[in-house]
N, C-alpha and C positions, 0 to 999 in steps of 0.2 A: 286667728287674724287680729290685726291691730289697726287702730285708726290713728293717723298722724295729723294733727291740726297745727297749723303755723300761722300766727298773726304777724304780718310784715308790713314794712313801709311800702307804699305803692311803687316807688321807683325801683325797688328790688324784684318786682314781679317778673319782668322779662328774664333777668338773669337766673332766677329759680326755675321758671318754665323751661328754659333751655337745658338746665341740668337734669330736670325730671324727664324731659323728652328723651334724653339718652338712656334713661333707665327703662323705657318702653312700658310704662304703666298703662293698665287698661282704662283708667278714669281718674281725672283729677277734677275736683270741684273748687271753684274760685268765687268768693263772695266779697262785695264791697261792705265794710262795716264801719261804724262810728263808735267811739268810746273814749273814756278818760282812764288813765292808769298812771304809769311812771311819767309819761309825757302829758302833764296837765294841759287841758284845752286852753285856747286863747280867750282872754277876756275881751268881750266886745261890748259895744253900747249901741242900743237902737231906741230912739225916741226917748232918750233920758233913762232908760232901764239898762242896767248892766246884766250881761249873762255870760256864761262860759260856753264857747263853741267846741263841740267834741272834735277830736282828732279823726281824720279819715284814715283808715288802714285797709289791708286786704287780708282775708283769711283764706287759706288753702286747707282742703280736707282730702286725704288720701287713705284708702283702705288697702293694706298689704298683708302679706304672709308674715307670721311671727319672726322669721329669721331676717326679713328685709326691713323691719321697722327701725332698729337701732342705727344701721348704717345710713338709711335715708334721712332719719332725723339728724344725725350728725353731719351729714352733707348740708342739709338746710341751715343748720346752726352755724356752720363754717362760713356760708355764703352771707348770712345775716350779720355776723360778727364785724362790727366797726369800732367798738369800744364806747359808743354813745350810750346815753341813758335809755333811749327808746329804740334799741335794736330789734326788738320783737321777742316772740316766745314760740316755743316748740313744745306740744304736748302730745304724749303717747298714751292712748287708752285702749283696753281690750275691747274687742268686738264679739259679743256673745253669739249673734247669728245674723246671717244675711238672707233676706227674702227677695228672691228674683221675681218680681210681679209679672213682667211681660212673658217670661219663659214658663212660669207656673211652678217653680220650685218653692216648697215651703219648709221652714224650720231647718234650713241647711246651715251648718256651721263648719264646713270644711274649707280647706284652702285650695281645693282642686275643682271649684265650681265651674271654671271655664272648660274643663275637660268633659264635663257631664252635659254640656249644651252643644247642640249641633252647630257646625261651622256656618250653616246658612242663617241660623238665628243670630249669630254674632255679627254677620255681615249685613243683615237686613236694613239697618239704620244708617249704613255708610254709603254716602252718595258722593260720587266723584263729580267734578265740574263738568266733565264730558257728558255724563249721563243726565246731569241736572239741565244742561243746555238743550238736550235732545227731547226732554219730557215736554209734551204739549201743555200750554197753559190755558186755563180758563180765562176768558175776558168777561168782566162784569160790566155792563152798561146800565146807566141810569134809565128808568122807565120813562117814556115820553108822555 
């Protein structure tokens, strides 16, 4: 398995999410990050002191099978490419093992972990709007 990490400009997030949704990936992690790199932060001044404000970016992490890593990384890079200095970067790293905490799998490093888990376990955390609205809510009141 491989992990794809992409550091992107925030305005490109929707376009990349739409492209990744078509690939039907089981999980995508998205983080808001700050940093300075090829795009140097803006010099600002506060109470007479100058400082460099880090640029705000978005980081996407995806764990995929070995065969899917290169095509997905190339697709992300194609979407990011605009010719500017700060287009972003895509990194592919090997994943040694995946530990499935909720399901109880330990030290598993295969690409077919989804097939070893019961379908009911995979569906347990998926709640549709209809079932969410039907679920009774607790009402908390302040003590008099």
